Every structure is written in structure tokens, then in C-alpha cells.
C-alpha positions in Angstrom: 89.1 106.4 64.1 92.3 107.2 66.0 93.2 105.9 69.5 92.1 109.0 71.2 88.6 108.8 69.6 88.4 105.1 70.5 89.3 105.9 74.1 86.6 108.6 74.3 84.1 106.1 72.9 85.1 103.5 75.5 84.8 106.1 78.2 81.2 107.0 77.1 80.3 103.3 76.9 81.6 102.7 80.5 79.7 105.7 81.8 76.5 104.3 80.4 77.2 100.8 81.6 77.8 102.1 85.2 74.1 101.9 85.9 72.9 98.5 87.3 69.6 98.7 85.5 71.3 99.2 82.1 73.5 96.2 82.8 70.4 94.1 83.7 68.8 95.3 80.4 71.8 94.2 78.4 71.8 90.8 80.2 68.1 90.3 79.5 68.5 91.1 75.8 71.6 88.9 75.5 70.1 85.9 77.3 66.9 86.2 75.3 68.8 86.0 72.0 66.1 88.0 70.2 64.5 91.4 69.9 62.4 92.5 72.7 59.9 95.3 73.3 60.3 98.0 76.0 57.3 96.4 77.7 58.9 92.9 77.8 62.1 94.2 79.3 60.2 96.4 81.7 58.2 93.4 82.9 61.4 91.4 83.6 62.9 94.4 85.5 59.6 95.4 87.2 60.0 99.0 85.9 57.8 101.1 83.6 58.1 101.2 79.9 59.0 104.9 80.0 62.0 104.1 82.4 63.1 101.3 80.0 62.8 103.6 77.1 64.9 106.3 78.8 67.7 103.8 79.6 67.6 102.3 76.1 68.0 105.8 74.6 71.3 106.2 76.5 72.4 102.7 75.5 71.5 103.4 71.8 73.4 106.8 71.9 76.7 105.0 72.6 75.9 102.3 70.0 75.3 99.4 72.3 71.7 98.7 71.1 69.5 99.1 68.1 65.9 100.2 68.2 63.4 99.2 65.5 60.0 100.8 65.5 57.0 98.9 64.1 53.6 100.4 64.5 53.2 101.3 68.2 56.0 99.1 69.4 59.8 99.6 69.7 61.9 96.5 69.3 65.3 96.5 71.1 68.3 94.4 70.2 72.0 94.4 71.0 74.5 95.9 68.6 76.9 93.0 68.5 79.5 94.9 66.4 80.0 97.5 69.1 80.4 94.9 71.8 82.9 93.0 69.6 85.0 96.0 68.9 85.0 97.8 72.3 84.1 95.1 74.8 85.2 91.8 73.5 84.0 88.9 75.7 81.8 91.2 77.8 78.5 89.6 76.8 79.8 86.1 77.6 80.6 87.3 81.2 77.0 88.1 81.9 
């Protein structure tokens, strides 16, 4: 990936992170240190599962999170590699 492509990727990441709910979701996942379901994250934020799912779709699209589906549940986790490459130290600042 060349520097222009990396700058575009960073720009996309910053756009997605500009929403306070998404920042809170990242913080919740980081502080939990484990996979969480949309329902668990929604409870902590006092928002619906569908709202959480919408935000995680955007976070996943820029590579900040992973989603694993098992039966009826979706398990969410942080993509540590993306944070390390594009936002080193960001998670520790939360």
C-alpha cells in the first residue's frame, strides 16, 4: 500500500471515529478485553442492538473491528492490527 492509499485509509478511519457512540463502543470493547455481543455493548451504552449493529458495521468496514457470528449472536472484537498500524497508542489513550 502506498502513502496515498494509507492516507485515504486513515481519513476513512477518522471519519468513522468522529461519532462519540463509536468511540464509546471502542472503549467498551478495549476495556472488556474480550469479545462482546451487540446486546452487551448496547446495554452498556443504553442503546438498541440494532443501533449497535449499525455502528459496528461502519467500524468493521474500515477494519477497526471483527465480527464473528455464532448461532443467533454476533460477537464483536477489536482488530488490534489496524489500531497498531494506523493509530498506534490510541487504545491506551482511552
